[in-house]
N, C-alpha and C positions, 0 to 999 in steps of 0.2 A: 504494500500500500504506500502511496506517496506521502510526503510530509503533511502533517495536519494543518488545517486552516483554522485561524483564530478570528472569530467574529464577535464584536461587541455591539450590544444594543442597550437602550435605556428605556425603562417604562415604569409606570405606577400601576395600581390595581385597575384603573379604568381602561388603560390601553394594553393590558396584559393579553387579552384575546388576540390582538393584532400582532403582538410579538410572537405568539405561538404560530399564527398563520404565516408570518414572515419566515420563521425558522423552518416550518414545514415545507415551504416553497423552495428553500435552499436545499434541504435534504432530499426532496423529490427529484432534484436534477443533478445532485453532486455525489460522486462516488468516493471522494477523499473523506478522511475522518475530519469532523468539524468540532472544534471546541467553542461553545457559545458561552459568553460571559454577559450576564444580564445585570445591568446597573439597576438595582432594586430600589425604587422610590416608594415602597410601601405595598408590596404584593402580598396578598393573603396566602396563608399556608394551603388552604384548600384549592386556591387558584394554581399554585405551583404544582400541586398533585395532579390537577387536571391537565396542565401543560405536559407533565411527564407522561400521562396516559395518551395525550394527543399525539405525542411523538414517539411512542413506545415501539412502533414497528420499524423504526430506523435505528439499526445497531451502530452506525458510524457517527455517533455524536456523544458529547458530554455537555451537560448544562451546569454552569456554576452561577450562583447568585451572589452579588456583591452588595452588601448593605451600604447604602449611601448616607445613612443617618449620621455616621461619624465624620462625614466630610462637610458638615455644616452648610448645607445648601441654602439655609434660611438667611445667610448673609447677603444673598443676591436679591435684587429687586424682582418682583413678580410683574414682568412687563407684558401688558396687553393680555392676549389669550394664551401666551406661552407658559408652559409648566416649568417650575424650577428644576425639574428633572432634566431639562434640556442642557443645563450647565454641567451635568454629570460627565460628559465627554472630556471636559477639561482635565479630569483626574486619571484618565486611562494610562498615560505613561508612568504614573506613580504606583498604581497597584499591579501593573503588569510590566515591570522594568526588564524582566528576563525574556519577554516575548517581543522580539524586535519588530516583527511585522504584524500589524493589527488592521483588520478591516472593520470600520464602524458603519453600521447601517441603521437608519431610522426604522421604526416599526411600521410606518405606513408605506411599506415596500413589498413588492412581490418579485421573486427571482424566477426567471423563465428558462435558464440554461445553467450549465455547470459553472458555479461561482469561482472555481479555481482559475479560470481565465482572467478574471478581474483581480483576484488575490495575487496572482503571479506577475502582474504588470510591472514593468521596470519603471521605477520613479527616479532613476538616476541618483543624483546627489541631494535631491530635495527631501525635506522632512515629511511632506505629505503629497499625496496625489488626490486630485479632486476634479470635478466636472464643472465647466463654466455655466454660469447663468447669464451669459452675455446677451441673450435674446430678450431678457426682461429688464428694460432700462431703469424702471422705477427704483429698484433696490440699490444699484450702485450710484445713481445720481443723488439719492437721499443720503447715502453714506458720505459722499463728497460735499454736498451742499449744507447738510444739517448736523452731521455727526462728527466727521473727521476731515476738515478742510485740507489737510496735508495728504490725503489719500491720492496716490498716483496710479492706481491700478486701472483706472478708467473702466472699460467694459470687461476687464479680466477678473470680474467678480465671480466667485464660485458658490455653489450650493453646498451646505454643510451636511446634507442628509446621507452622503456617501463619501467616506474619507478613508484612504489607504495611508496608514500612519507608520512612520519609523520611530519607535519609542526611544531608541538610543539618541537620535538627533534631537528629538523633542526635549528630552531631559537635559541634554547639553545646552540647549538654548533657554532653559528654565521656563518652558512653555506654560506649565500649570500656573506658576506664580504670576507670570505676565498676564495670562488670560483672566485670572481672578481679579487682579488689581485693575485692569483696564475695564472690566465689566462694572465694577463698583464705581470707578471714576466716571463712566459714561451712562450710568443707570437711567438718568432722566432724558437721555437723547436717543437711545438705541431704538431702532425700528424692528430689525430682525435680530434679537439679542445676541445669541452665541454666534450666529452667522456673520454679523457685522464685525464682531470682535475678532473672529478668525481671519476675516478678509483684511483687517488692519494688520494683524500680526504676520500674515503670510503674503503680504502685498508683493506680487510679482516674484514669489519664492515658493512656488508649488508646481508639480508636474501636472500638466493638463491632460486629462484622460478623455476618452471618446464619449460622446453624448449617449451612446447606447448603454453605458454603465450607470447612468442616472437619468433615465428618460422620463420626463414629466409630461404625460399625455395631454393634460388640460392646458398646456402651454404650447402645443404643437404649432398653432397659427403664428405665434411670436417667433418660434424657431425657424419656420419657413420664410418669414419676412426677413429675418436677419441673415439667413443662409439659403438663398434661393437655389443655389447649385448643389446643396447638400443631397447626397444620394439617399435612397430610402433607408430608414433606420430599422435594424432588426434588434430590438431592445433585449438586453440581458437582465437589466434591473429596471423595473417599472416603479416609479416613485409618485405616489398620489399626494403631491405637495399642496395641491389646491383643493380639488373636489375629492372628498373622502368617499370611497365606494360603499361604505357601510351606512352612509347618510343620504347621498345623492348619486345620480347616475354619472359615472365617469366614462370618458372615451375609451378606457381600457377596462370596462366593467367585467367582461367575460373572463379575463385572466385572473382577476381577484376571486370571482365566484367559483371558478374551477377548483381553487384550493380551499376556499372558505366553506363550501357546501359539505366537505368531508371532515370539517373540524368538529371536535367535541364541544366547542364553544358555540355551536349553532344556536342553542336555545337563548344564550345571552345576546348573540348577534341579532336574533329576530326581534329583540326589544328595541334595537336601534335602527334596523332596516325598516323601510316603508313597506312592510309585508302586506301584500294585496291592497296597497293604497295607491291613489292616483298621484303621479309625479306632478311637480309644480309646472311642468311643461304641458300645455294642452292646446288644442285647436279651437280657436274662438272662445277659449275659456270654459268649454263644456266637454269636449271629447278628449279623453286622455290619449296622449301619444305613447306613453310608456306606463306599463304596469309591471311591477317587479315582485318576485317572491323568491324565497330560498326553498328549493325542493328538498 
């Protein structure tokens, strides 16, 4: 068997079902052994047991929970709708210093192919590898104009939902301390909290990875406008960064439902899905265009 893959995600009790679905999608397509490290923002014991049962049929995995309570996340501002657990990724190099290569994945993600291709990407001498969000101008112009006027990355702004990390390089640059201090310093200005901070710290100092490693389907029209000559994307990682498929219809709904319908969290998902309900999209306000259920 090839060398193990190390994947980190962060979640609390509310998002735990989607962490399980993300991990299931990885294991469904990956033959290598996968070590999952779950940054635990308050997951209940019975939920962890259900995750174990949900993933029981996959022998090529190990799941470890890292209690984030001792990292004092309460020191961070609770910005907009973002959870404090989003700041958990700052501490990855500290609690896994002996694992040089880490792949961080948000839990609102579905993997459609063997994740080893992404994990084994060459990031050269850079501390991280990430995927540009250059097609969405709002985030990087806000960073430049309202948050960090010295930002020189222009449209080299990346999304923080998928990060390939070199923990050795990150620890040498005191990444954790810098990220914590900068977040507290800018707490009243941040728009995309951890993402803005990471883009400041790694301004023009990250390896740009292919869009298919962090494909955001609900931004596809922006991507096509920015890159009209871009060939058809065959996504390996689908990131539901805007429309959450457990709440509303995404342009990549089928990919999520394919994994979710077999999850042991199906009963909990049905409480958030619009089961047998009319979508907000309708013809003349009367005839539903979409009706969705989980079979």
